[in-house]
Backbone bond lengths (Angstrom), bond angles and torsions (degrees), N, CA, C in turn:
res aa  C-N    CA-C-N  psi(-1)  N-CA   C-N-CA  omega(-1)  CA-C   N-CA-C  phi
1 M - - - 1.450 - - 1.531 108.36 -
2 S 1.322 116.06 132.47 1.463 120.10 -177.74 1.530 110.73 -74.72
3 P 1.345 117.14 160.16 1.474 119.68 176.83 1.528 112.15 -58.29
4 L 1.328 117.48 -36.48 1.465 120.63 178.21 1.527 111.02 -65.61
5 Q 1.307 117.19 -42.80 1.464 120.47 177.55 1.523 110.61 -61.89
6 V 1.315 117.87 -38.41 1.468 121.72 177.61 1.530 109.58 -62.24
7 K 1.336 117.10 -43.20 1.473 120.31 178.89 1.522 111.40 -62.87
8 I 1.328 116.40 -39.68 1.472 120.56 178.35 1.525 109.68 -63.09
9 I 1.313 116.70 -47.67 1.461 121.31 -179.67 1.529 110.57 -60.58
10 E 1.331 116.57 -43.23 1.470 120.41 178.43 1.523 111.02 -61.87
11 A 1.341 117.15 -42.83 1.466 121.02 179.54 1.529 111.21 -64.06
12 L 1.314 116.35 -30.71 1.468 120.55 178.37 1.524 112.38 -80.04
13 G 1.335 116.65 -13.45 1.461 120.47 179.31 1.515 113.47 79.31
14 I 1.329 116.95 26.97 1.460 120.60 177.86 1.527 109.50 -121.40
15 Q 1.316 116.30 175.98 1.456 122.78 -176.82 1.527 110.44 -113.92
16 P 1.336 117.82 155.16 1.473 119.89 177.92 1.533 113.43 -53.93
17 Q 1.314 117.82 -35.03 1.459 120.65 -179.26 1.536 112.92 -71.33
18 D 1.330 117.24 -10.16 1.466 121.08 177.21 1.528 112.48 -81.08
19 I 1.321 116.73 -15.11 1.468 122.41 -175.48 1.528 110.37 -80.72
20 R 1.322 116.35 137.14 1.474 120.83 175.19 1.526 109.23 -68.28
21 E 1.317 116.15 131.73 1.462 120.77 -179.28 1.530 111.89 -67.89
22 D 1.343 118.01 -27.28 1.465 121.32 -178.14 1.527 113.42 -87.06
23 C 1.330 116.96 3.22 1.464 121.48 -177.94 1.531 109.88 -124.06
24 P 1.326 117.29 95.56 1.475 118.19 179.31 1.527 111.32 -65.52
25 I 1.316 115.45 141.48 1.466 119.52 173.70 1.521 106.29 -69.95
26 A 1.338 116.15 120.43 1.464 119.82 -174.20 1.512 110.53 -154.45
27 I 1.316 115.84 155.23 1.459 122.04 173.91 1.519 108.03 -84.46
28 A 1.332 116.01 131.80 1.464 122.07 176.22 1.522 107.35 -128.85
29 S 1.329 115.73 148.64 1.455 119.17 -178.97 1.515 111.21 -150.20
30 T 1.316 114.70 138.93 1.461 122.53 166.61 1.526 107.54 -127.88
31 G 1.304 115.69 27.77 1.458 122.56 -178.45 1.514 111.27 153.46
32 H 1.315 116.47 -56.62 1.462 123.10 175.93 1.517 107.09 -123.90
33 S 1.315 116.76 127.87 1.463 120.30 -173.81 1.528 112.15 -72.93
34 K 1.313 113.56 144.32 1.461 123.05 175.18 1.518 107.81 -135.69
35 I 1.316 116.33 147.28 1.453 120.39 173.21 1.521 106.82 -88.32
36 M 1.318 116.52 124.26 1.456 123.00 179.87 1.525 109.37 -92.56
37 I 1.329 115.25 127.84 1.457 120.69 -179.62 1.527 108.43 -136.50
38 G 1.315 115.84 107.73 1.462 120.87 177.14 1.515 109.79 -85.74
39 I 1.323 115.61 128.25 1.464 119.37 176.91 1.528 109.41 -117.94
40 K 1.320 115.21 164.37 1.461 120.91 -169.96 1.521 115.11 -80.38
41 E 1.326 118.55 -35.31 1.462 119.97 -169.03 1.527 113.28 -124.63
42 N 1.321 115.41 134.98 1.452 121.47 177.48 1.533 111.39 -66.27
43 K 1.322 117.08 -33.93 1.466 120.50 178.76 1.529 110.19 -60.30
44 L 1.324 116.31 -43.22 1.467 121.10 177.32 1.532 110.41 -66.02
45 L 1.309 116.93 -42.06 1.467 121.23 179.24 1.527 110.28 -53.77
46 N 1.311 117.03 -47.17 1.458 120.81 -176.47 1.526 113.62 -78.49
47 A 1.333 117.66 -17.51 1.468 121.00 -178.93 1.529 113.01 -92.48
48 M 1.332 117.82 -10.70 1.466 121.21 -175.56 1.517 112.89 -58.17
49 K 1.323 115.34 141.76 1.465 122.01 174.03 1.523 106.56 -134.23
50 P 1.330 116.66 83.10 1.465 119.70 -175.37 1.526 112.91 -69.31
51 N 1.328 115.11 157.56 1.453 122.27 174.51 1.537 106.41 -87.68
52 L 1.315 116.25 98.99 1.471 121.60 -173.72 1.526 112.58 -64.53
53 E 1.316 117.12 -33.70 1.467 120.25 178.34 1.534 110.10 -63.96
54 N 1.325 116.57 -45.17 1.461 120.04 178.68 1.533 111.53 -65.70
55 L 1.333 117.07 -37.04 1.469 119.75 177.04 1.530 110.65 -63.29
56 S 1.326 117.91 -38.25 1.468 121.05 177.81 1.521 111.47 -62.76
57 V 1.314 116.22 -43.13 1.469 120.75 178.47 1.529 109.79 -62.25
58 L 1.320 116.84 -44.86 1.462 120.90 179.51 1.529 111.67 -65.01
59 S 1.324 117.30 -37.95 1.471 120.94 177.54 1.519 111.12 -57.22
60 A 1.314 116.13 -43.72 1.464 120.22 179.79 1.526 111.22 -63.93
61 K 1.326 117.17 -37.79 1.464 121.14 -179.22 1.521 112.60 -68.41
62 I 1.317 116.33 -36.83 1.467 119.21 -174.12 1.529 113.23 -104.19
63 H 1.336 116.52 1.87 1.469 121.77 177.96 1.524 111.37 56.23
64 C 1.312 114.93 48.94 1.463 121.84 -179.64 1.524 106.71 -139.64
65 N 1.338 116.66 132.00 1.459 117.83 -170.89 1.526 116.34 -95.98
66 G 1.333 118.74 5.97 1.458 117.93 -179.36 1.509 113.75 -161.07
67 F 1.329 113.91 161.21 1.455 122.55 -179.25 1.520 107.32 -126.80
68 Y 1.324 116.43 116.28 1.461 120.69 -178.84 1.521 109.08 -110.72
69 L 1.318 115.59 116.31 1.464 121.89 177.74 1.513 108.49 -105.41
70 F 1.320 115.40 139.04 1.464 118.92 -175.42 1.512 110.92 -146.33
71 T 1.321 114.44 156.30 1.458 122.49 169.95 1.520 107.09 -117.98
72 L 1.320 115.85 151.60 1.460 122.01 177.57 1.520 109.22 -112.01
73 H 1.336 116.35 138.70 1.456 122.59 -177.48 1.523 108.24 -131.40
74 F 1.332 116.02 86.38 1.454 121.23 -173.92 1.516 113.48 -67.00
75 D 1.319 117.68 -22.13 1.455 120.08 -176.25 1.529 113.90 -101.39
76 T 1.328 117.88 5.02 1.468 120.64 179.76 1.526 110.31 -138.58
77 N 1.308 114.81 170.54 1.453 121.60 173.66 1.520 106.11 -119.62
78 P 1.293 121.46 127.72 1.453 127.44 10.43 1.538 112.61 -79.03
79 L 1.307 114.68 158.56 1.460 121.52 178.06 1.523 110.88 -68.55
80 V 1.340 115.96 -38.79 1.470 121.39 -172.17 1.520 110.53 -120.28
81 R 1.310 114.43 139.23 1.470 122.25 166.74 1.521 105.06 -123.08
82 G 1.328 116.69 135.39 1.455 118.21 -173.20 1.507 115.37 -143.56
83 R 1.329 113.72 168.68 1.466 123.23 172.77 1.520 107.54 -142.85
84 M 1.324 116.43 140.41 1.460 120.50 -178.56 1.521 110.03 -129.76
85 F 1.339 114.52 126.50 1.462 122.53 -179.75 1.526 108.23 -117.00
86 A 1.327 116.66 129.52 1.467 121.32 178.04 1.526 110.16 -142.62
87 P 1.334 117.49 60.48 1.464 119.84 -175.43 1.525 113.86 -64.20
88 T 1.316 118.10 -25.26 1.464 120.12 -178.85 1.532 112.57 -66.19
89 I 1.341 117.03 -21.52 1.470 120.61 176.47 1.529 110.96 -111.12
90 G 1.339 115.91 19.04 1.458 120.86 174.06 1.518 115.46 86.44
91 I 1.318 117.92 13.84 1.465 120.89 179.59 1.528 108.35 -115.50
92 A 1.319 115.81 99.91 1.464 118.99 178.41 1.525 108.97 -58.57
93 E 1.333 116.32 -52.23 1.462 121.03 174.84 1.518 108.71 -150.49
94 D 1.319 115.76 128.19 1.457 122.00 178.26 1.525 107.98 -89.60
95 P 1.333 118.79 122.36 1.456 119.32 -176.27 1.533 113.28 -64.48
96 V 1.313 117.46 -40.62 1.471 121.28 177.72 1.525 106.67 -146.06
97 T 1.309 116.89 124.42 1.457 119.92 -174.98 1.520 113.09 -132.71
98 G 1.307 115.34 113.45 1.464 120.19 175.51 1.508 111.57 -65.98
99 N 1.315 116.36 -35.54 1.466 120.42 -178.66 1.520 111.48 -58.70
100 A 1.315 117.76 -48.73 1.465 120.64 -179.31 1.523 111.58 -72.11
101 N 1.323 117.48 -38.82 1.458 119.36 -178.58 1.520 112.54 -72.12
102 G 1.321 117.68 -30.45 1.463 120.01 172.56 1.510 110.94 -64.33
103 A 1.325 116.13 -44.92 1.467 120.60 177.13 1.523 110.40 -62.88
104 L 1.334 116.62 -36.32 1.463 119.85 177.53 1.530 110.64 -61.55
105 G 1.336 117.12 -42.60 1.459 119.80 178.49 1.516 111.76 -57.81
106 A 1.333 116.56 -46.15 1.468 120.96 178.49 1.528 110.58 -63.50
107 Y 1.322 116.87 -41.40 1.472 122.59 178.54 1.533 111.08 -60.69
108 L 1.328 116.89 -47.34 1.471 120.41 -178.58 1.524 111.74 -61.00
109 V 1.339 116.73 -39.60 1.467 120.45 177.54 1.528 110.12 -69.99
110 H 1.323 116.64 -48.04 1.468 121.24 -177.93 1.531 112.09 -53.43
111 Y 1.328 116.25 -44.30 1.460 120.46 -177.59 1.534 113.17 -90.70
112 G 1.331 118.03 -0.26 1.469 120.76 178.09 1.519 113.68 65.27
113 I 1.308 117.09 26.79 1.460 121.79 -174.33 1.527 112.26 -70.19
114 V 1.310 116.94 -33.44 1.470 120.55 -178.45 1.533 110.71 -121.27
115 K 1.299 116.20 34.11 1.470 122.40 -178.34 1.533 111.09 -50.08
116 H 1.328 116.43 -37.92 1.466 120.86 -178.95 1.531 113.07 -66.48
117 L 1.336 117.82 -13.21 1.465 121.25 178.58 1.526 112.70 -98.75
118 E 1.317 117.00 -9.04 1.462 120.70 179.87 1.523 109.60 -72.17
119 T 1.333 115.71 138.47 1.456 121.37 175.64 1.515 108.05 -119.21
120 Q 1.303 116.53 120.33 1.456 123.77 -175.66 1.515 109.49 49.96
121 N 1.307 118.77 -108.91 1.468 121.69 -178.28 1.525 111.50 -114.39
122 N 1.350 116.14 41.35 1.449 119.05 -173.60 1.528 110.82 -150.34
123 L 1.323 114.44 146.62 1.459 122.22 168.45 1.518 106.09 -128.48
124 S 1.313 116.51 128.45 1.455 121.09 178.99 1.524 108.12 -134.87
125 F 1.323 116.48 131.66 1.460 119.20 -179.31 1.524 110.45 -154.36
126 A 1.331 114.91 159.62 1.461 122.26 178.52 1.523 109.40 -100.75
127 I 1.327 115.18 150.23 1.464 121.62 175.42 1.524 108.76 -128.15
128 L 1.305 115.04 157.26 1.455 122.96 173.19 1.514 106.44 -132.26
129 Q 1.312 116.20 133.40 1.454 120.99 -176.45 1.519 108.97 -143.79
130 G 1.311 117.00 158.52 1.468 121.89 174.71 1.507 115.13 90.98
131 E 1.326 117.79 1.86 1.471 120.23 -178.54 1.529 111.88 -59.62
132 A 1.322 116.94 -42.72 1.467 121.28 -174.18 1.525 112.48 -64.66
133 I 1.332 116.68 -26.24 1.466 119.61 -178.96 1.530 112.01 -108.91
134 K 1.334 115.49 16.13 1.478 122.44 176.12 1.528 112.67 59.88
135 R 1.353 116.06 36.11 1.472 121.63 175.66 1.531 108.07 -135.09
136 T 1.316 114.70 54.14 1.459 122.18 -172.95 1.523 111.83 -64.67
137 G 1.315 114.40 135.18 1.457 121.40 175.38 1.511 109.37 -152.52
138 G 1.303 115.19 165.63 1.449 118.89 -178.89 1.506 112.14 -140.63
139 M 1.294 114.74 171.35 1.459 121.53 177.19 1.513 108.58 -161.34
140 R 1.298 114.86 173.19 1.461 122.03 176.92 1.520 107.75 -117.40
141 V 1.318 115.71 137.57 1.462 122.67 177.82 1.517 107.57 -112.73
142 N 1.320 116.14 129.34 1.462 122.33 177.06 1.520 108.24 -122.43
143 V 1.324 115.97 127.57 1.455 121.32 -179.47 1.520 108.34 -121.69
144 E 1.324 115.83 122.26 1.460 121.04 173.14 1.526 107.45 -86.75
145 I 1.332 115.43 134.96 1.467 121.51 -173.55 1.521 109.91 -120.68
146 Q 1.322 115.27 136.40 1.464 120.83 175.56 1.529 108.37 -136.21
147 N 1.310 116.39 125.41 1.472 121.72 -177.96 1.528 111.87 53.94
148 G 1.336 116.09 38.88 1.458 120.94 177.62 1.517 115.38 77.34
149 K 1.339 117.59 4.55 1.469 121.63 -177.69 1.535 110.40 -116.43
150 P 1.326 117.42 143.70 1.469 119.33 175.27 1.529 109.60 -71.37
151 I 1.339 116.90 128.61 1.464 119.56 179.39 1.525 113.26 -118.12
152 L 1.333 117.15 -17.72 1.454 121.23 178.86 1.518 108.57 -151.10
153 V 1.318 116.32 131.50 1.462 121.47 178.42 1.519 107.95 -123.04
154 Q 1.326 115.47 131.21 1.465 121.00 177.96 1.518 109.36 -128.36
155 I 1.310 114.77 143.26 1.458 122.54 178.32 1.523 107.28 -117.56
156 T 1.324 116.43 132.50 1.459 120.08 175.91 1.516 109.11 -130.55
157 G 1.311 115.40 153.85 1.451 120.30 178.45 1.511 109.76 169.71
158 Q 1.293 115.87 -175.08 1.449 121.97 178.34 1.519 108.65 -120.57
159 A 1.308 116.10 153.93 1.459 120.60 179.36 1.523 109.29 -133.74
160 I 1.309 115.33 159.14 1.454 121.07 174.39 1.519 108.28 -126.62
161 V 1.306 116.76 153.11 1.451 121.66 176.49 1.519 107.51 -82.52
162 C 1.325 116.22 121.42 1.476 121.01 179.54 1.519 111.07 -88.30
163 F 1.316 116.41 -34.68 1.444 120.81 175.90 1.523 108.00 -159.21
164 K 1.312 115.30 161.95 1.457 120.87 -179.62 1.515 107.30 -138.74
165 T 1.317 116.39 140.33 1.454 120.25 178.80 1.521 109.75 -148.57
166 E 1.281 116.56 161.92 1.453 122.48 174.03 1.519 108.03 -123.70
167 I 1.316 115.53 138.56 1.460 121.20 178.83 1.524 108.29 -118.73
168 Y 1.309 116.80 127.84 1.457 121.97 178.49 1.521 108.46 -109.98
169 I 1.322 114.80 133.18 1.451 119.08 179.35 1.508 109.50 -115.90
């Protein structure tokens, strides 16, 4: 593990042994970059209390605006449970984020982490996010694959209006 990865883990309030060995810590992007960090336990995922100030400093150093932590559940649906922190752009925690989950889909294909779930030239899976902050939501990630590489990522789901306002300038 690199010194930078250790600093990221420390800022997130987790330990090196919490990281999944089959999920390299890496930057993934389908528009806006996120650092992907697979951890072993959902209980830990929901208990995390990251140091947002330290994450902001690290974001500036690595030119990446978010940290997406996830667990994988091969024997249940949804496959992924996640949390996304992007304090450097004013988002302490995003309850449900297509941007990070789309990048996760590309990451999972790129590293062959869920190869056994791919069907022909496609990977499709459900995610659940926002549980830790009591704003649970989900979506579906679809990744089109060509020659073992992700070439198209789509996010689908439903949304509700939580509040509505008008601003006059």
